[in-house]
SENU-844882 format. One line per field, with one value per residue (C-alpha): residue in one letter; x, y, z. Coordinates in Angstrom, 1 decimal. Each point is the difference from the previous one (the first is absolute). Example, Ala and Ser with C-alpha at 12.3 -4.5 7.8 and 13.67 -1.06 7.14 Angstrom:
// residues 2
resn: [A/S]
c1: [12.3/1.4]
c2: [-4.5/3.4]
c3: [7.8/-0.7]
//
This chain:
// residues 143
resn: [X/X/X/X/X/X/X/X/X/X/X/X/X/X/X/X/X/X/X/X/X/X/X/X/X/X/X/X/X/X/X/X/X/X/X/X/X/X/X/X/X/X/X/X/X/X/X/X/X/X/X/X/X/X/X/X/X/X/X/X/X/X/X/X/X/X/X/X/X/X/X/X/X/X/X/X/X/X/X/X/X/X/X/X/X/X/X/X/X/X/X/X/X/X/X/X/X/X/X/X/X/X/X/X/X/X/X/X/X/X/X/X/X/X/X/X/X/X/X/X/X/X/X/X/X/X/X/X/X/X/X/X/X/X/X/X/X/X/X/X/X/X/X]
c1: [76.8/-0.4/3.5/-0.8/-3.3/1.6/2.9/-2.3/-2.4/1.6/1.3/3.6/1.4/3.3/0.6/3.3/0.0/3.4/0.2/3.3/-0.2/1.6/0.5/0.7/2.5/-0.2/-3.8/-1.8/-1.6/-3.5/0.0/-2.4/-0.1/-2.6/1.3/-2.2/-0.1/-2.2/-2.9/0.6/3.0/-2.1/-3.3/0.6/-3.8/0.2/2.0/2.8/0.5/2.0/3.0/1.2/3.8/1.2/3.3/-0.6/-1.2/0.6/1.5/-0.1/3.0/0.8/0.5/3.2/3.2/3.3/1.5/-2.0/0.3/1.0/-2.8/-1.6/-1.8/-1.2/1.3/3.6/2.1/1.1/-2.3/-3.0/-3.5/-3.1/-3.1/-2.7/-1.9/2.3/3.5/3.4/1.5/3.6/0.8/2.3/-0.1/-1.4/-1.2/0.2/-1.5/2.2/0.1/1.4/-3.3/-1.0/-2.9/0.2/1.5/1.0/-0.1/0.1/-2.6/0.6/-3.1/0.1/-2.0/1.6/2.1/2.4/1.1/3.7/-0.1/-2.8/1.2/-1.9/-1.3/-2.7/-3.1/-1.2/-3.4/-0.3/-3.0/0.3/0.6/-3.5/-1.3/1.6/-2.5/-0.1/1.3/3.2/-1.0/0.0/-2.7/-0.6/-2.6]
c2: [24.2/-2.9/-1.4/-0.3/-1.7/-2.5/-0.6/-0.9/-2.1/-1.5/-3.6/-0.3/-1.6/-0.1/1.8/0.2/2.7/-0.9/-3.8/-1.8/-3.7/-2.0/-3.7/-2.0/-2.6/-2.2/0.0/-2.9/1.3/-1.5/0.7/2.7/1.1/2.3/2.5/2.1/3.8/2.5/1.4/3.3/0.8/1.8/-1.9/-3.6/-0.6/0.0/-3.2/-1.4/-0.5/-2.7/0.8/-2.6/-0.7/-1.6/-0.5/3.0/3.4/3.7/2.8/3.6/1.0/2.8/-2.8/-1.1/2.1/-0.7/3.1/0.8/3.4/0.1/-1.3/-2.1/-2.9/-2.0/-2.7/0.2/-2.6/-2.5/1.7/-1.1/1.4/-1.2/-0.4/1.8/-2.7/-2.6/-1.4/1.5/-0.3/0.4/1.4/-2.6/1.2/2.9/-0.8/3.0/1.0/1.1/3.5/-1.2/0.6/-2.6/-2.1/-2.9/-0.6/-3.6/-0.4/-2.6/0.1/-0.7/-1.9/1.6/3.1/0.6/3.2/-1.1/-3.1/0.7/-2.0/2.3/3.3/3.0/2.0/2.5/-1.1/0.2/-0.6/-3.0/-1.2/-3.4/-0.2/-1.1/3.4/2.1/2.1/0.7/3.5/-1.4/0.8/-2.7/-0.3/-2.4/-0.4]
c3: [59.8/-2.4/0.7/3.7/-0.6/-2.4/2.3/2.8/-2.0/-3.2/0.0/-1.1/-3.1/-1.9/-3.3/-1.9/-2.7/-1.6/0.3/0.2/-0.1/2.8/-0.4/3.1/-1.2/3.1/0.1/-1.6/-3.2/0.7/3.8/1.2/3.6/1.4/2.5/2.2/0.1/1.7/-2.0/1.8/2.3/2.7/-0.3/1.1/-0.1/-3.8/0.2/-2.2/-3.7/-1.8/-2.1/-2.5/0.3/-3.2/-1.8/-2.2/1.3/-0.6/1.9/-1.1/-2.2/2.6/2.6/-1.8/-0.7/-1.6/1.6/3.2/1.6/3.7/2.3/-2.8/1.8/-3.0/-2.2/-1.5/-1.7/2.7/2.5/1.9/0.4/2.0/-2.1/1.9/2.0/-1.7/-0.1/-0.3/-3.5/-1.1/-3.5/-1.6/-3.6/-2.1/-3.5/-2.3/-3.4/-3.0/1.4/3.4/1.9/2.6/-1.2/2.5/3.4/0.8/3.7/2.7/2.8/3.7/1.2/3.5/0.6/3.4/-0.4/2.8/-1.9/-0.8/-3.3/-1.3/1.3/1.1/-3.0/-1.1/-1.8/-3.7/-1.4/-2.4/-1.9/-1.6/-3.8/-0.8/1.1/-2.7/-1.9/-3.8/0.8/1.5/3.6/2.6/2.6/2.9/2.7]
//
């Protein structure tokens, strides 16, 4: 089956279909850090890829909720989420459009990627391409 072939062979990348901007308020605006991620989770021989961590990035709109259902393990107002291969962020403020829909999350980032660090907390992960990777169709892609 094509899915099995692709799963075994295809390099990985991030894609966010419904981008929601996240601004890290405690991250210097011009600072870029390159984080490392696997090219393929089960094929170490394919090596690593660099992910640009910046003060502005995107998560999928489905990775944030004002009224999360039970068992929801993504970002909520005042809550934390670990950016996949990245840092833990805390949602400090939600900016809304005139209809009340979230258009931006203002968050603070914990610069430790160690899940056991108490000040960062233990959280689930979200995909997050940097802002410069938004396409003209409104989707957001990263390497």
